[in-house]
N, C-alpha and C positions, 0 to 999 in steps of 0.2 A: 547526518548525511548532507554534504554540501557539494553540489555539482556546478561546475562552471561550463556554460554552454549547454548543448543538447545531451540529454541522457541517451545512452545507446540501448539497443534492444536487449543486449546481454545484461547490462546493468539493471534494466527493468525486471527482467525475468529473475535474476539473482535476488533482487530486493524482495520481490513478491514471494518467492519460495522461502527465503530466509525468515520473512515475517509470518509465514504460514497462511497466506491467502491463496485461494483458488482464483482462476481467471474470472469466474462468475462473481465471487465475493468482491474482488477488487473493482470489477466493472460496476457493480451495484453501488459501492461506496463513492465512486467517481462520477456516477451518473452517465455512464456510457454502456455500450453493449459488450458482451464477452467477446464478440467477434473483433471489436476494436482493440481490446487487450491482446488477442491472438495476433492481429495484424501488426501491432506495435512490436510485439516480441519476435515476430518473424520477418521484420523488415519489409512488410508489405504496405506499410503506411508510416509516414513520418510521425515521430513522437513530438508532441507540442512542447515548446520551450518551457512552459509553466508546469509541466508534469512533475519535475523534481520538487518544486515548491509544494504542489498538491500532496505528494507522497510524504513530505516532511510533516505536513498538517495531519495526515492520516496516522502517521507514526506517533505523533504527540498525543492525539486523541486516544489511540490504542493504549499508550503508556498510562494515561490518566484513568482510563477504564480499568486497567489491571490493578492500579493502586486502590481504587474504590472497592473493587472486588476483594482484594486482600484485607482491607479494613473491615469489610462486612464479615468475612470469614473469622477474623480474630475476635470480633464482637459476639459471635455465636458460641454459646456454651454447649458442650457435649454432655 
């Protein structure tokens, strides 16, 4: 995901849902309150310009975690 400029509230909500995060989970990862996520998604508060970059990092970390979990599963014999 590459965003030029500020991420919109709709883009944020779409990203969060597509990646399977609740507002509470995403808030915990980003170190903000779930109310902050709610406000960003509902245009009650401006989305910071760095958020797209932060979400890109979250996405990469999630992908790495999934790969590690898959390797562990393949290594376990039934």
